[in-house]
C-alpha positions in Angstrom: 5.8 -0.3 -42.5 7.3 1.7 -39.7 5.2 4.6 -38.4 5.7 8.2 -39.5 3.9 11.2 -38.5 0.8 11.6 -40.6 0.3 15.0 -42.6 -3.4 15.4 -41.8 -5.1 15.6 -38.4 -8.6 14.6 -37.6 -9.8 15.2 -34.2 -12.8 16.5 -32.4 -13.3 19.8 -30.6 -13.0 20.2 -26.7 -16.0 18.5 -25.1 -17.6 18.3 -21.7 -16.5 16.0 -18.8 -19.0 16.6 -16.1 -17.2 17.2 -12.7 -13.9 18.1 -14.1 -12.4 21.2 -15.2 -12.9 21.6 -19.1 -11.8 23.6 -21.9 -15.1 24.4 -23.7 -14.6 27.3 -25.8 -11.0 27.8 -25.0 -8.1 27.6 -27.4 -5.8 24.8 -26.3 -2.7 26.9 -27.3 -3.8 29.5 -24.8 -3.6 26.8 -22.1 0.0 25.7 -23.1 1.0 29.4 -22.6 -0.2 29.1 -19.1 2.8 26.6 -18.5 0.9 23.5 -18.3 3.3 20.7 -17.4 2.2 17.5 -19.1 -0.4 16.4 -21.7 -1.6 12.8 -21.6 -3.6 10.6 -24.1 -5.6 7.4 -22.8 -7.1 4.9 -25.4 -9.7 2.4 -24.6 -9.9 -0.2 -27.3 -13.1 -1.9 -26.5 -15.4 -4.4 -28.0 -17.9 -1.8 -29.4 -15.6 1.2 -30.1 -12.3 2.8 -29.6 -12.2 5.8 -27.4 -9.7 8.4 -26.6 -9.4 11.1 -23.9 -6.7 13.8 -23.9 -5.9 15.8 -20.7 -3.3 18.1 -19.3 -1.9 17.4 -15.9 -1.0 20.8 -14.1 -0.3 21.4 -10.5 -1.8 18.1 -9.5 -5.1 18.6 -11.5 -6.4 16.9 -14.6 -7.9 19.3 -17.3 -9.7 17.3 -20.1 -9.3 19.0 -23.4 -10.4 16.4 -26.0 -12.3 13.1 -26.5 -12.6 11.1 -29.7 -14.8 8.0 -30.3 -13.9 5.7 -33.4 -17.0 3.3 -34.3 -14.9 0.1 -34.9 -16.7 -2.9 -33.4 -14.1 -5.6 -32.6 -16.6 -7.9 -30.9 -18.6 -8.6 -34.1 -15.6 -10.6 -35.4 -14.2 -11.9 -32.2 -17.4 -13.2 -30.4 -18.4 -15.1 -33.6 -15.2 -16.2 -35.2 -12.7 -15.8 -32.6 -10.3 -13.4 -34.5 -10.4 -9.9 -35.9 -10.9 -10.0 -39.6 -8.7 -8.4 -42.1 -11.3 -5.8 -43.0 -11.9 -4.8 -39.3 -8.1 -4.8 -38.8 -7.7 -2.1 -41.6 -10.5 0.0 -39.9 -8.6 -0.3 -36.7 -5.3 0.8 -38.1 -7.1 3.6 -39.9 -8.7 4.7 -36.6 -5.3 4.7 -34.8 -3.7 6.9 -37.6 -6.4 9.5 -36.9 -6.0 9.1 -33.1 -2.2 9.6 -33.4 -2.8 12.7 -35.5 -4.9 14.2 -32.7 -2.3 13.1 -30.2 0.5 15.0 -32.0 -1.9 18.0 -32.6 -2.3 18.2 -28.8 1.3 17.6 -28.0 0.7 14.6 -25.8 3.9 13.1 -24.7 2.4 10.5 -22.5 0.3 7.8 -24.2 -1.5 4.6 -22.7 -3.6 2.4 -24.8 -5.3 -0.6 -23.5 -7.3 -3.4 -25.0 -10.2 -5.0 -23.0 -12.5 -8.2 -23.7 -12.5 -8.3 -27.4 -8.7 -8.2 -27.7 -8.3 -10.4 -24.7 -10.2 -13.2 -26.5 -9.0 -12.5 -30.1 -6.8 -15.4 -31.3 -4.9 -13.1 -33.4 -4.5 -10.2 -30.9 -0.6 -10.2 -31.2 -1.3 -9.4 -34.9 -3.6 -6.8 -34.1 -1.4 -5.1 -31.5 1.5 -5.2 -33.8 -0.5 -3.7 -36.9 -1.6 -0.8 -34.7 2.1 -0.2 -33.6 3.4 -0.2 -37.1 0.6 2.0 -38.3 0.7 4.6 -35.5 3.5 4.0 -33.1 0.9 3.5 -30.3 1.6 0.3 -28.3 -1.6 -1.3 -27.0 -1.6 -3.3 -23.7 -4.1 -6.0 -23.5 -5.2 -6.0 -19.8 -7.0 -8.5 -17.7 -10.5 -8.1 -16.6 -9.4 -7.4 -13.0 -7.2 -4.6 -14.3 -9.9 -3.2 -16.4 -12.1 -3.0 -13.2 -9.3 -1.4 -11.3 -8.9 1.5 -13.9 -12.7 2.0 -13.9 -12.5 2.2 -10.1 -9.8 4.9 -10.3 -11.9 6.8 -12.7 -15.0 6.7 -10.5 -13.0 7.4 -7.3 -11.6 10.6 -9.1 -15.2 11.9 -9.4 -17.1 10.6 -6.5 -16.1 10.4 -2.7 -16.3 6.7 -1.8 -14.9 7.2 1.7 -17.0 5.5 4.6 -19.4 4.0 2.0 -19.9 0.5 0.5 -20.1 1.0 -3.1 -21.3 -1.3 -6.0 -19.7 -0.3 -9.6 -21.4 -1.7 -12.6 -19.6 -1.4 -16.0 -21.6 -2.7 -19.0 -19.2 -2.9 -21.8 -19.5 -4.5 -25.3 -17.9 -7.8 -24.3 -18.2 -8.0 -20.5 -19.9 -6.7 -17.4 -17.6 -5.9 -14.5 -19.2 -6.0 -11.0 -16.8 -4.3 -8.5 -17.3 -3.7 -4.7 -15.5 -1.0 -3.0 -15.6 0.0 0.7 -14.0 3.1 2.3 -12.3 4.1 -0.8 -10.7 0.6 -1.4 -11.4 -2.1 -3.7 -12.8 -5.2 -2.2 -13.5 -7.5 -5.0 -14.3 -7.6 -8.7 -15.9 -10.2 -11.0 -16.2 -10.2 -14.8 -19.2 -11.7 -16.5 -19.4 -12.4 -20.2 -22.6 -10.5 -20.5 -21.5 -7.6 -22.7 -24.0 -6.1 -25.1 -22.3 -6.8 -28.3 -21.4 -10.5 -27.1 -25.1 -10.9 -26.5 -26.1 -9.7 -29.9 -23.6 -12.0 -31.6 -24.0 -15.1 -29.3 -27.8 -15.0 -29.3 -28.0 -14.2 -33.0 -29.9 -11.0 -32.9 -30.6 -10.9 -36.6 -32.3 -14.2 -36.6 -35.1 -13.0 -34.1 -37.5 -10.2 -33.9 -37.0 -7.7 -31.0 -39.4 -9.4 -28.5 -37.9 -12.9 -29.2 -34.5 -11.5 -28.8 -35.4 -9.8 -25.5 -36.7 -13.1 -24.1 -33.5 -14.8 -25.1 -31.4 -12.1 -23.3 -33.6 -12.5 -20.1 -32.9 -16.2 -20.2 -29.3 -15.8 -20.9 -28.8 -13.2 -17.9 -31.1 -15.3 -15.6 -28.7 -18.3 -16.1 -26.0 -16.4 -14.2 -28.4 -15.1 -11.4 -26.9 -17.4 -8.9 -23.4 -16.2 -9.5 -24.6 -12.5 -9.3 -26.5 -13.1 -6.1 -23.3 -14.5 -4.4 -21.6 -11.2 -5.0 -24.5 -9.1 -3.7 -24.5 -10.3 -0.1 -24.2 -7.1 1.8 -26.3 -3.8 1.7 -25.0 -1.2 -0.9 -24.8 2.4 0.1 -24.0 3.6 -3.5 -24.3 2.1 -6.9 -22.4 3.7 -9.8 -22.7 2.8 -13.4 -20.1 3.4 -16.1 -19.6 2.7 -19.9 -21.2 4.1 -22.9 -24.4 1.9 -22.7 -24.8 3.3 -19.2 -24.4 6.9 -20.2 -26.9 6.5 -23.0 -29.5 4.8 -20.7 -29.0 7.8 -18.2 -29.7 10.2 -21.0 -32.8 8.5 -22.1 -34.1 8.2 -18.6 -33.6 11.8 -18.1 -35.4 12.6 -21.5 -38.2 10.4 -20.3 -38.4 12.4 -17.0 -38.5 9.2 -15.0 -35.3 9.9 -13.1 -35.3 11.7 -9.8 -32.2 13.8 -11.0 -29.8 14.2 -13.9 -27.1 11.6 -14.2 -29.0 8.8 -12.4 -31.1 5.7 -13.4 -34.0 4.4 -11.1 -35.5 1.1 -11.5 -38.7 2.8 -12.6 -37.0 5.0 -15.2 -35.1 2.0 -16.5 -38.2 -0.1 -16.8 -40.0 2.7 -18.8 -36.9 3.5 -21.0 -36.6 -0.2 -21.9 -40.2 -0.5 -22.7 -40.0 2.5 -25.0 -37.0 1.1 -26.8 -38.6 -2.3 -27.3 -41.5 -0.8 -29.1 -39.3 0.8 -31.8 -37.1 -0.9 -34.4 -33.4 -0.1 -34.5 -33.8 2.5 -37.3 -36.6 4.1 -35.4 -34.4 4.3 -32.2 -31.9 6.3 -34.1 -34.4 8.8 -35.3 -36.6 9.0 -32.3 -33.9 8.9 -29.5 -31.0 10.3 -31.2 -28.8 7.2 -30.9 -25.9 6.2 -32.9 -26.3 3.1 -35.1 -23.8 1.3 -33.1 -25.6 2.2 -29.8 -29.1 1.6 -31.0 -28.8 -2.2 -31.4 -26.8 -2.9 -28.2 -28.7 -0.7 -25.9 -31.6 -3.2 -25.3 -29.5 -6.1 -24.1 -27.5 -3.7 -22.0 -30.6 -2.4 -20.4 -31.9 -5.9 -19.7 -28.6 -6.8 -18.0 -28.8 -3.7 -15.9 -32.4 -4.5 -14.9 -31.3 -8.0 -13.5 -28.3 -6.5 -11.5 -30.2 -3.5 -10.1 -33.0 -5.9 -8.9 -30.4 -8.3 -7.3 -28.6 -5.4 -5.5 -31.8 -3.8 -4.4 -30.5 -0.3 -5.1 -32.8 2.7 -5.3 -30.8 4.2 -8.2 -27.5 4.1 -10.2 -25.3 7.2 -10.3 -23.9 7.8 -13.9 -20.8 10.1 -13.4 -19.7 9.8 -17.1 -16.2 8.5 -16.2 -14.7 5.2 -16.6 -11.8 3.3 -18.1 -10.2 6.2 -19.9 -10.4 8.6 -17.0 -8.9 5.8 -14.7 -6.0 5.3 -17.1 -5.3 9.1 -17.1 -5.4 8.9 -13.1 -2.9 6.0 -13.2 -0.6 7.9 -15.7 -0.3 10.7 -13.4 1.1 8.5 -10.7 4.4 8.7 -12.5 4.3 12.4 -12.2 2.8 12.8 -8.9 4.4 11.1 -5.8 1.3 11.3 -3.8 -0.6 9.2 -6.3 2.2 6.8 -6.6 1.8 6.0 -2.9 -1.8 5.7 -3.1 -1.4 3.1 -5.9 1.1 1.2 -3.7 -1.3 1.2 -0.7 -4.1 -0.1 -2.7 -2.1 -2.9 -4.2 -0.6 -4.0 -0.9 -4.0 -3.8 0.7 -5.3 -6.2 -2.0 -2.3 -8.4 -1.6 -3.0 -8.6 2.1 -6.5 -9.4 1.7 -5.5 -12.3 -0.8 -3.1 -13.6 1.9 -5.8 -13.6 4.5 -8.0 -15.5 2.2 -5.5 -18.3 2.3 -4.9 -18.0 6.1 -1.2 -17.1 5.6 1.3 -16.3 8.3 0.7 -12.5 8.3 3.4 -11.5 10.7 6.0 -13.5 8.8 4.8 -12.3 5.3 4.8 -8.7 6.5 8.3 -9.0 8.0 9.7 -10.5 4.9 8.1 -7.9 2.7 9.7 -5.2 4.9 13.1 -6.8 4.9 12.9 -7.3 1.2 12.2 -3.9 0.6 15.2 -2.8 2.6 17.5 -5.3 0.8 16.2 -3.8 -2.6 16.9 -0.1 -1.6 20.4 -1.1 -0.2 21.4 -3.1 -3.3 20.3 -0.7 -6.0 23.9 -0.4 -7.2 23.9 -4.2 -7.8 20.5 -4.9 -9.2 19.9 -1.6 -11.1 16.1 -2.4 -11.2 13.2 0.1 -11.3 11.0 1.2 -8.4 8.1 -0.8 -10.0 10.3 -3.9 -9.5 10.4 -3.2 -5.9 6.6 -3.2 -5.5 6.5 -6.6 -7.3 9.1 -7.9 -4.8 7.0 -6.7 -1.9 4.0 -8.4 -3.2 5.8 -11.7 -3.8 7.5 -11.5 -0.3 4.2 -10.9 1.5 2.5 -13.8 -0.3 5.4 -16.3 -0.7 4.1 -18.7 1.8 0.3 -18.9 0.9 1.0 -22.3 -0.6 0.8 -23.7 2.9 -3.0 -23.4 2.5 -2.8 -26.3 0.2 0.1 -28.3 1.7 3.2 -27.8 3.7 5.1 -30.1 1.3 6.2 -28.3 -1.8 4.4 -25.1 -0.7 6.5 -23.0 -2.9 5.0 -24.6 -5.9 1.5 -24.4 -4.4 2.1 -20.6 -3.9 2.9 -20.3 -7.7 -0.3 -22.1 -8.6 -2.4 -20.0 -6.4 -0.9 -16.8 -7.6 -1.3 -17.6 -11.3 -5.0 -18.5 -10.6 -5.7 -15.5 -8.5 -4.8 -12.3 -9.8 -3.8 -9.3 -7.6 -5.7 -6.2 -8.5 -3.3 -3.6 -9.9 -0.8 -5.7 -11.6 -0.7 -6.6 -15.3 -0.6 -10.3 -16.4 3.1 -10.0 -16.9 3.8 -8.5 -13.5 1.6 -11.1 -11.9 3.7 -13.9 -13.7 6.8 -12.2 -12.4 5.4 -12.1 -8.8 4.2 -15.8 -9.0 7.6 -16.9 -10.2 9.6 -14.9 -7.6 7.5 -16.4 -4.8 7.9 -19.8 -6.2 11.7 -19.6 -6.0 11.9 -18.4 -2.4 13.1 -21.9 -1.5 14.3 -25.2 -2.9 15.3 -25.2 -6.7 16.7 -22.0 -8.3 15.1 -20.8 -11.6 16.0 -23.1 -14.5 15.3 -22.7 -18.3 13.1 -26.0 -18.4 10.7 -24.8 -15.7 7.5 -24.0 -17.5 6.5 -20.8 -15.7 9.8 -19.3 -15.8 10.5 -20.3 -19.4 7.2 -18.5 -20.5 8.7 -15.2 -19.3 10.6 -13.0 -21.7 14.4 -13.1 -21.5 14.3 -9.5 -19.8 11.6 -10.7 -17.3 13.6 -13.9 -16.4 16.5 -11.7 -15.5 14.2 -9.5 -13.2 12.7 -12.6 -11.7 16.1 -14.2 -10.9 17.3 -10.9 -9.2 14.1 -10.5 -7.2 14.0 -14.2 -6.2 17.6 -14.0 -5.0 16.6 -10.9 -2.7 13.5 -12.7 -1.5 15.6 -15.7 -0.4 17.6 -13.5 1.7 14.7 -11.7 3.1 13.0 -14.9 4.1 16.2 -16.3 5.8 16.4 -13.1 7.8 13.1 -14.1 9.3 13.7 -17.8 9.1 12.3 -18.3 12.7 9.2 -16.5 12.0 9.8 -14.4 15.1 10.4 -10.9 13.6 13.7 -10.7 15.3 15.5 -8.7 12.7 14.3 -5.2 12.7 16.6 -3.8 10.1 19.4 -4.9 7.8 22.2 -2.9 6.3 24.3 -3.5 3.2 27.9 -2.6 2.5 29.5 -3.0 -0.8 33.2 -3.7 -0.7 35.6 -5.2 -3.5 33.3 -7.7 -5.0 31.5 -8.5 -1.8 28.0 -7.6 -0.4 28.3 -7.5 3.4 24.9 -8.0 5.2 24.4 -6.6 8.7 21.2 -7.8 10.3 20.1 -5.8 13.3 17.8 -6.8 16.1 17.2 -8.0 19.5 19.1 -10.9 21.0 21.5 -13.2 19.2 21.3 -13.2 15.6 23.8 -16.0 15.0 21.2 -18.5 13.7 19.8 -15.7 11.3 23.3 -15.3 9.8 23.7 -19.1 9.4 20.3 -19.2 7.6 21.2 -16.3 5.4 24.4 -18.0 4.2 22.6 -21.0 3.5 20.4 -19.2 1.0 23.2 -17.2 -0.6 23.9 -19.3 -3.6 21.4 -17.8 -6.0 22.3 -14.4 -4.9 26.0 -14.9 -5.6 25.2 -16.5 -9.0 23.0 -13.8 -10.1 25.0 -10.8 -9.1 28.5 -12.2 -9.4 29.6 -11.2 -5.9 30.5 -13.0 -2.7 27.9 -12.6 0.2 29.3 -12.1 3.7 27.3 -11.6 6.9 28.6 -9.5 9.7 
């Protein structure tokens, strides 16, 4: 059934986001009268709940106006049976109908919804996504763990100044725990562990054990990955930040117990005291005594135990909980399409991460940088031919920068090794589909052109195969322009004339060899764009 706007709305009143300008007690319509430019909605489909934040973006500022939480626990089904059950799916679609009602009530024209660990692992995730869209008109994008961590980082960076500090970010969700390191306002690394609170409840069979036996099981389970955690805790931490609903609930309990030095922080001592207090009460008692929601009261103990281990390994004095996370990061990302400065920041972060990946595989950095620069110039000069979007330019730059990392494995067939490395090592800031395009574009910088029977190329959608072929054609020319790895060509011009594309490489010395190499790689370009390539 196609989506139609619902007649009734069900949404919460404006609520508090510490650190942001908020609309507590202010009629949203009055804000509209003040010429607010854009209203945005961000939805996080997690393992324990579905959450939405609505904000208005005006004069470079995000003003939060509403947040909604739907208690639908996808992880219960997925982490035991592998798929979302029909009963849960009905609850999910009902929740999205209510969310859509709130979105329309607020007049949000920009909507972004993402699914995390539970949907990533659901065997029927395509069905879930389709049913949500049919019911509400909201398209859910299932993101990778790396992309999830990046959005959380964006949310944290919008609230806390990370410049000049080495920060550890801990997000304890329902299905996974993301441990992310940042330094000087840039992401360094992120690792996802399957230690989410809902997952632990399901995997360890919480209902088959009393609380103390279950706690021992959680300790054992977390202890089994101590070696992995220790590997990522090698350097001193200046700042530790915690995100996620479990972390916020623990911070509130620590503050109630007066074991924390200041509001919004968790110290090891306050965490130990809070966990001890929680373990002495049954789930029903936690709801009554501590004011916890039923779907928080059962998962908060495993979440606290996981946090205990991480805090001990990291040796941090406290964990700051700014009450921002994935939703807020999504909103920051969404504003990049509305704010050129934010878009540039996203590009810088992405290219910085790609550069770090290239160095990991000891690539020829001057050559990769030169090819990326030339590929960007070709993309800009050939817009009338390729008719692609600015986002595709960024994919081309990443593929161009990393096209030779396969040399790390072997010089022979290094283009194929590049493909394998890129499919196995995500670039933070790119979706799975974007990463697949980048890997394929880099793979076709030499030798065989894209063919339908090539497995990686065939796995792309028809539209993405077209994009890949166009970008690969441009990359081949850019690679040829620096074929001698000498950075001789400083600039390249393109002139379009009567079915011809005329390239003009500029640089010091004789560029005759460069012209010859470009013409040797012209076949794919001419086939894809249907024009004759000339070099002058």
